[in-house]
VODOVO-716896 format. One record per residue: residue in three letters; x, y, z of N, C-alpha, C, O in turn. Coordinates in steps of 0.2 Angstrom, whole numbers, plus 5000, padded with zeros to 4 digits. Example, Ala and Ser with C-alpha at 12.3 -4.5 7.8 and 13.67 -1.06 7.14 Angstrom:
ALA506649725039506249785039506649845039507149835042/SER506449895035506849955036506450005039506750065040/
This chain:
MET539559155419540159155421540159215422540459265419/PRO539859235431539959305433540459325433540859275432/GLY540859385435541259395436541759435432542159475433/TYR541659395423541959425420541759465411541259465408/VAL542359495411541859545406541959515397542459485395/TYR541459525394541359475389541559545384541259595386/ARG541859555379541959595372542059565366542559545364/ASN541359585363541459565360541059465359541259435354/GLY540759445362540759385367541359335369541259275370/LEU541859365369542159345372542659375379542859435380/ALA542759305383543259345387543659295391543359245391/ARG544259285394544659275394544759225403544759245408/ARG544759165401544859145411545259065411545259015408/GLY545459095416546059065417546659085409546859145407/ASP546959025404547359025399547059015392547359005387/ARG546159025394545959015387545359065387545259105392/TYR544959065380544659095379543659075379543459035375/HIS543159095384542759085384542159135379542259195378/TYR541559105378541359155374540459145379540359105383/ARG539859195377539459225378538959255375539259315376/PHE538559265372538159295367537359275369537159235374/ARG536859305365536259285364536059275357536259325353/PHE535759235355535359245348534659185349534559135351/ARG534259255345533559215344533259205352532959145353/GLY533359265356533159235363533459175368533259155374/GLN533959155364534359085368535059135372535159185369/THR535459115376536259115379536559055377536559005380/TYR537059065372537359005371538059035376538159095376/GLN538458995380539059025384539558945382539258895379/GLY540058945383540558905385541258915383541558975382/SER541558855382542258865384542558865375542158825372/THR542958905371543158885363543858845365544258835360/GLY544158835372544558795368545258835368545658815372/LEU545358885365545958915361546058965367545658975371/THR546758985365547259035369547259095368547359145372/ARG547259075362547659165356546859205353546559185348/LEU546759265359546359285354546059275347545459265345/ALA546459285344546559285337546059235332545759255327/ASP546259165336545959115334545359085337544859055335/ALA545359125345544559145347543959165344543459135343/VAL544159225341543559285336543559235329543059245326/LEU543859205328543659165320543159105322542559095320/TRP543559075328543159005330542459035332541958995331/LEU542259095335541759125337541159135332540659115333/ARG541559185325541259185321540959155317540459165314/ARG541459095315541459025314540658975313540358945310/TYR540659015321540058955325539359005324538858975321/GLN539359075326538859125324538459105316537959095314/ASP539059095313538659095305538359035306537859025302/GLN538558965310538258935307537758895314537658835316/LEU537458965316537058975320536359005315535758995314/ALA537059065314536359115305536259045304535859015307/ASN536459025300536358985293535958915295535658875291/GLY535858905300535258855303535758795303535458745302/GLU536358775304536958725303536958705311537158655313/VAL536658755316536658725324536358725325536058765322/GLY535858705331535058715332534558725327534258775325/LEU534658665324534058645319533358645321533358595325/ALA532758665320532158625320532158555321531958515326/THR532358535312532358495312533058455311533458465306/PRO533058405316533858375318534258365312533958335307/PRO534858385312535158345308535158275305534658245305/SER535658255302535858205300536358185307536658225310/LEU536458115307537058105312537658125307538058155310/LYS537858105301538458115298538858185299539458195301/ALA538058235298538258315298538158325306538458375308/ALA537858295310538158325317538558305319538858335323/TRP539058235317539858215317540358265315540858285319/GLU540258295309540558335307540658405311541158435312/HIS540058405314540158505318540258475324540658515327/TRP540258435326540758415334541458385330541958385334/GLN541558375326542458385323542658455325542958465329/GLN542358505321542358585322542558605328543058615330/THR541858595331542058615341542558605342542958645343/GLN542658535342543058525344543958525344544258515349/LYS543958535336544758555338544958605340544558655340/GLY545658585343545958665348545658625357546158615361/LYS545158615357544858595362544958505365544958495371/ALA544958475362545158425364545958385361546358415358/SER545958305364546758315361546658285355546058285352/GLU547158245352547458235347547158145346546958115341/ALA547358115353547158055355546458055355546358015351/HIS545958075359545258075357544958075352544558035352/LEU545058135348544858145341545058085336544558075332/GLN545658045336545757995331545257925335544857885333/ARG545357935339544957875343544157895342543757845341/ALA543957955342543257965340543257975333542657995331/GLU543657975327543657965320543457875318542957855315/ARG543957845320544057805319543257745323542957705320/ALA543157765330542257735329541857755325541357725324/PHE541857805321541257845317541557815311540957795310/ARG541857805307542057805302542257725302542757715299/LEU541957675303542057625305541557565307541457515305/HIS541257585313540557555317540157595316539657565313/ILE540057675317539357685317538857735310538257735309/LEU539557775306539257805299539157765295538657785292/PRO539357705295539157635291538357625292538057625286/VAL538157625297537757585299537057665300536657645296/CYS537057715302536757775300536857825299536557875301/GLY537357825296537657915295537057945292536757995294/GLU536857915288536157955282535557965288535158005286/LEU535557935295534857925297534958005302535558025304/ARG534358025303534358095309534558075315534358015317/VAL535058135319534858105325534358075329534458025332/ASP533658135330533258095333532658005328532157975329/GLN533258005324532957945320533457865325533257815326/ILE534057905327534657825330534257795336534657805341/ASN533657775338533357735342533857655346534457635347/ASN533357635348533757585353534057525346534557505346/GLU533657515341533757455337534157465332534257415328/VAL534357545333534857565329535757565333536257545330/VAL535457595339535957565343536557485344537057475342/GLU536057465346535957385345536157335342536457285343/LEU536057385333536457345328537157365329537657325330/ILE537157425329537857455328538257425332538857405330/ARG538057405339538357365344538757285342539257255343/THR537957275338538057195337538657175330539057125329/ARG538357215327539057215319539657225324540157185324/TYR539757275327540657275331540857215334541357185334/LEU540257205338540457125342540757075338541157035339/GLU540257085330540357015328540957005323540956955319/GLY541557065323542057045319542457045324542357045330/LYS543257075319543657035325543857095323543557135318/SER544457125330545057175330545457165325545557105324/ASN545757205322546457205319546757275319546957305314/ARG546757295324547157345324547957305326548457315322/THR547957275332548857245331548957175329548757125332/ARG549257175324549257095322549757075326550257095328/ARG549457005327549856985332550356885330550156825332/LYS550856895328551456835326551756795333551956835338/GLY551756725334551856685338552456665335552756685331/LYS552556615339553556605341553956605333554456635331/ASP553456535329553556535323553556595319553856575314/GLY553356655318553056705315552556705311552556755307/LYS552256675311551656655309551156705311551256715317/GLU550656735308550256785310549556725316549356675314/LEU549356755320549056725327548356755322548456805319/PRO547856715324547156735322547156815327547456835332/ALA546456845323546556925327545956895333545556845334/LEU546256965337545656945344545156975343545157025340/PRO544456945347543856955347543857025349544457045351/ARG543357065348543157125350543057115355542957055357/THR542957165360542657185368541957215370541657255366/LYS541857205374541057245377541257285379540857325381/GLN542157315380542157395383542257425375542157485375/GLY542457405370542357445365541857435362541757475358/ALA541357395363540757445361540457485366540057535365/ASN540757475372540457535376540957605375540757665377/THR541457595371541757665368541357685364541057745365/ILE541157655358540757685354540057715357539957775357/LEU539757665361539157715364539357785364539157835361/ALA539957775369540057845373540057905370539757955371/TYR540557875363540457945358539857955353539758005350/LEU539557895353538757905350538557955353538257995350/LYS538557965361537858005364538258075367538058115370/ALA539058065363539358125364539158185359539258245360/ILE538958145352538958185346538158215348538058265345/ILE537658175352537058185350536758235357536258275355/ARG536958235361536858265368536858325366536258335366/PRO537158375364537458445363536658455359536358515360/MET536358415356535758425354535058425354534658435350/VAL535058405365534558395365534458485369534858525372/LYS533558485368533458565367533658605363533258625359/PRO534258645363534258685357534258645352533858665348/GLY534558605351534158555342533558525343533458465341/GLY533158555346532358515345532358455350531758435353/LEU532758425352532758355357532858355362533358375365/LYS531958325366531858335371532358305376532458325382/ALA532558245374532958215374533458175369533558175363/LEU533658115374534058065369533758035365533158035367/PRO533758005359533157945356533257895358532957845355/PHE533557885361533757785363533957785371534057835375/LYS533857735372533957725381534357645381534157605384/VAL534757645379535457595379535957595383536557615382/ARG535857565389536457535394536857525392536757495387/PRO537757545394538357485394538357435393537757415394/LEU538657375391538757305394539157315398539557365398/LYS539157275403539357245408539857215408539857155410/PRO540557225405541257165403541257115412541157135418/GLN541557045406541657005411542157025416542557055412/THR542457035423542957045427543457025427543056975424/PRO544156995426544456955425544756935432544556975436/VAL545156875434545556885439546256905436546656885432/ARG546356975442547057005440547456965442547256925446/SER548056985442548656945445548956995451549057055452/TYR549256945457549456955461550056925462550256885458/VAL550656945467551056915469551056865477551256885483/PRO550656785475550456765482551156775488551756785488/ILE550856765491551456745499551856725499552356765501/GLU551856675497552256625499552756635494553356615494/LYS552556675488553156685483553356755484553856785480/VAL553156775487553556855488554456865487554856895483/PRO554656825492555256815491555656795487556256815485/GLU555456755485555656725476555456795471555756795466/PHE555156835471554956895467555556935469556056935465/LEU555556965475556057005476556656995476557057035474/ALA556956915477557656905474557556915465558056945463/GLU557156905461557156905456557256975454557756995450/VAL556757025457556857105456557357115458557657145453/ASP557857105463558657135465559357115459559957135458/ARG558957065457559357045452559757085444560057075440/THR559157175446559257215441559957235446560257285444/LYS560057205449560757275452560457365453560857405453/ASN559757385453559657445453559157445460558557435462/GLU559757485463559357485472558757515470558257485471/HIS558757585467558157635464557457595463556857615464/VAL557657535460557257475456556857435461556257435462/SER557457405466557257355469556657405476556157385478/ILE557057475479556557515483555757515483555257495486/ALA556057545477555257565473554757525473554157535475/ILE555157475472554457405470554357385479553757375480/ARG554757375483554557335489554057405494553457395497/ALA554557465491553657525494553157525493552757535497/MET552957505483552457475481552157425484551557435486/LEU552357365486552057315487552057315495551457295497/TYR552657345502552357335508552057395509552057405515/MET551757435505551557505508551057535504550757585505/GLY550757485498550357515493550357575489549857615489/LEU551057585486551057655485550957645478551157595476/ARG550757685473550757695469551557705466552057725469/GLU551557685460552257705455552357765457552857775462/SER552057825456552357885457552457905462552957945463/GLU551957865467552057895474552657865477552757885482/ALA553057815474553257775476554157795472554557775475/LEU554257825467554557875464554557925467555157935469/GLY554157955469554158005471554358015480554258075482/MET554457985483554557975491555058035493555658025491/ARG555058085496555558115499555658105510555258105514/TRP556158095509556558105515556058145519555858115524/GLU555858215519555458255525555258215526555358185531/TRP554558185522554058145526554058065525553658025522/PHE554658045528554958005534554758035540554958095541/GLN554457995546554558015554554957955559555057895557/GLY555257985565555757925568556257925566556657975564/ASP556457855565556957825561556757785556556657725557/LEU556557815552556257785546555557735546555357705541/GLU555257755553554757685556554257725552554157675549/THR553857785550553357785548553457855540553957895539/TYR553057845537553057865527552357895528551857865528/THR552357965530551757995526551658035519551758095519/PRO551657995514551358035508551158105507550658135508/GLY551758135505551558205503551058235498550658275498/ALA551158185491551058215484550558145481550658115476/THR550058135485549658065484548858085478548458125479/LYS548858045474547958075469547558075472547058085469/GLY547558075479546758115483547058125489546758105494/ARG547558165489548158205494547658175499547058205501/GLU547958125502547858095506548558085512548958045512/ALA548358135518548958125520548958075529548858115534/LEU549058015530548957965533549857935530550157935525/PRO550057925538550757915537550357835537549757825538/LEU550957765536551057725536551757685538552357695536/PRO551457625541552157575544552757575538552657565532/VAL553357575541553857575536553957485537553957465543/HIS553957435529554357375532555057365533555557395530/PRO555157315538555857325542556357325534556757365533/ASP556157295531556657265523556657325521557157345520/LEU555957385519556157415515556557475519556757525516/ARG556557465526556957515532557557525530557757575528/GLU557957455530558557445529558757475523559257505523/ARG558457465517558657495512558857545509559357555505/LEU558157595515558357655514558857685519559157745518/ARG559057645523559657655528560157665524560357725523/ALA560457615520560957605516561057675512561657695510/LEU560557705509560457755504561157805505561557795509/THR561357865501561657915502561257985501561258015495/ALA560957995505560458065505560858135502561158165507/LEU560858145494561158195492560658225489560858245484/SER559958225490559558275488558758255495558758215499/SER558458285494557858295496557258215492556858175494/TRP557558215485557158135484557458085486558058085484/VAL557258035489557357985490557757945483558357925483/LEU557357935479557657885471557757945468557257975468/PRO558357995465558458045462558658015457559057965457/ALA558458025450558757985442559258035444559358085448/LYS559757995437560258025435560158065432559658065429/ARG560658125430560558165430561258175422561858175423/LYS560858195416561458215411561958255413562558235413/LYS561658325415562258375416562258395423561858385427/ALA562758435425562758425431562358515431562258535437/ALA562158535426561758585429560858575432560458595436/ASP560958505425560258475428559858485434560058495439/PRO559258485433559058485441558958435442558758395438/VAL559058405451558858355454558158315452557658325456/LEU557858255447557158245447557158175449557658145447/PRO556458135454556358085454556458035446556558065441/HIS556357985446556557935439555557945435555057965438/ARG555657925429554757955426554557895428554757845431/ALA553957905425553257835425553757805420554157825416/GLN553457715423553757675420554557625420554857585417/PHE554657655427555357655427555257565429555557525426/THR554957565434554957485439554657415432554657355432/VAL554357455429553857405424554257335421553957275422/LYS554957345418555257295413555257255420555157195419/ALA555557275429555957225432555057195436555057165441/ILE554657205433554057205438553857115434553857065436/LYS553657155426553757095421554057035422553756985423/ARG554557045423555356975421555156955426554756905426/ALA555356995433555156945441554656895439554756835438/GLY553856945438553356885440553156845435552656805435/LEU553756855429553656785424554056725427553856665427/LYS554556745432555156695436554756675438554756615437/ILE554056685443553856665446553156625444552956585449/GLY552956625438552356605435551856665437551256645439/VAL551956725437551356765436551656805431552156835431/ALA550956805425550856855420550456905425550156905429/ASN550956955417550357025420550457045423549857075425/LEU551257065429551257095433551457175432551957205428/SER551057205435551157295433551257335440550957315446/PRO551657375438551557435445551057445449551157445455/HIS550357465446549957425448549557355454549057355456/ARG549857325453549557265451549957245459549757195463/LEU550457275461550757275467550357305472550157295478/ARG550157365468549757405476548957335478548757325484/GLY548757325472548357265473548557205476548157175480/THR549257195475549557135479549357165487549057125491/CYS549657225489549657245494549057205497549057155499/ALA548357255496547557245498547457165498547357135503/THR547657125491547457035494547857015497547756955498/LEU548357035500548757005507548657015512548756965516/MET548457055512547957095519547357055522547157025527/ALA546957075516546457025514546656955518546456935523/LYS546956925513547156855516547156825521546956775523/ALA547656895525547856885531547356895537547556875543/GLY546856915537546256945541546257005542546057015547/VAL546457045538546457115539545557155540545057145536/ASN545557175546545057225545545057265538545557305536/PRO544257265533544357285526544557385529544757425526/ILE544357405535544357465536545157505535545257555532/TYR545657445539546157465538546457435531547057445531/ILE546357425527546557385521546457465516546757485512/GLN545457505519545557545516546057615516546357645511/ARG546157635523546757675525547457645523547857695522/GLN547557585522548457595519548257605513548857605510/LEU547857605509547757615502547557695501547557725496/ARG547257715507547157795508546557815501546657865497/HIS545857755500545557775498544957815501545057825507/LYS544457845498543957885501543457855503543057865508/ASP543357785497542757735497542957655498543457635495/ILE542657625500542757565503542557515498542657455499/GLN542257555493541957505486542557475484542757425482/THR542757555484543557565481543957505483544057455479/THR544157525488544657455491544457405491544957375493/LEU543957355490543857295487543657265482543357205481/ARG543957315477543857315471544757285471544957265466/TYR545057305477545657255473545957205475546457185473/VAL545757185477545657095481545257065479544657075478/GLU545857015476545556975472545656915477546056905482/VAL545056885473544756805477544556755472544056765469/GLY545056705472545356645469545056575470544556565474/LEU545156535466544756475469544956455476544556465480/ALA545456435478546056405482545356455489545056435494/ASP545356505486545356545493544456525495544156515501/LEU544256515490543356495490543356425492542956405496/GLU543956385490543956315494543856315500543456285503/SER544656375502544756375510543956395514543756375519/ALA543756435510543056475515542756415515542656385521/ALA542556385510542156315511542356275518541956255522/ARG543156245518543256235522543156235528543056195532/LYS543156305529542956335537542156335537541956295541/THR541956355535541256335535540556285536540056285539/TRP540956235531540756185533541056115538540856065540/SER541556135538541956085541542456105546542956065547/PRO542356165550542656195556542856145561543356155565/GLY542556085562543056045564543656015563543855985568/
């Protein structure tokens, strides 16, 4: 890390302390993940003691259990609590019972496949479901995605030992499983009026406008809730999101229905949809995330479409444009994706679409 002065092996970079030192002819460097100098000093001393005692970078790789315990120590203060809890659960329940006493170089393909097989043969017991009668429903089967998460945690523990720990490469070559892609929910074009009518029954104009912005313009919920008046052009004819995930500044046409509702609003702040302030002194801010979730789910169930979410309204925008025959390049621009492959994943294709395509192909007359 050029440009930084390391005193006693530590240098402050941003709000965190990084370390850099040499031991037995090898340079060790990285981030402590800590913001206080005293904590970083203690962390570095402990790490250097582990190196000196041969607990890190052993010529003979340690057991997976020892590698896991070391990883836990080094990640404290660096990784989030949620991340550490998920990793701890994966190792305690699914990995260590199978191969905790094996050396990390003995974790081969057969061992990894055994871990995954035992995981997939079990049943999920994380959430207990109850039916309408109050009786407990059978546990859900475990998913391929869960097996992939366990594999990712296993790699995260062993990978730091490649080269410094004497391993030339990961001792196994197992690819993640490919989970089956489910057909995701969207609002069919013929049900859009009914869906919006159900949304309007909430009698919350901010909810109605945010949902229309997601549906008509393909905005993310955060972008819809964060709309600003200064980003509209003309007589509310176009809108250029100024704060987006990919920082794309592309003007989008505003649907007439949405335009009329915007005109009815009273612009008391720079935000189009400011949240109510508890106190007069509180700053004017937009609504928080998940503001539209309940209204979307309720309206979706009313029209017979389950599992609708704010992001599925963005998918609805892409799907309905595709069904209308819109060029994929235009859909990509509407959603402001950098890669068209990302856009194509938003478009849902159902059996009715395939039947229609078959009729057009084989019965053109």
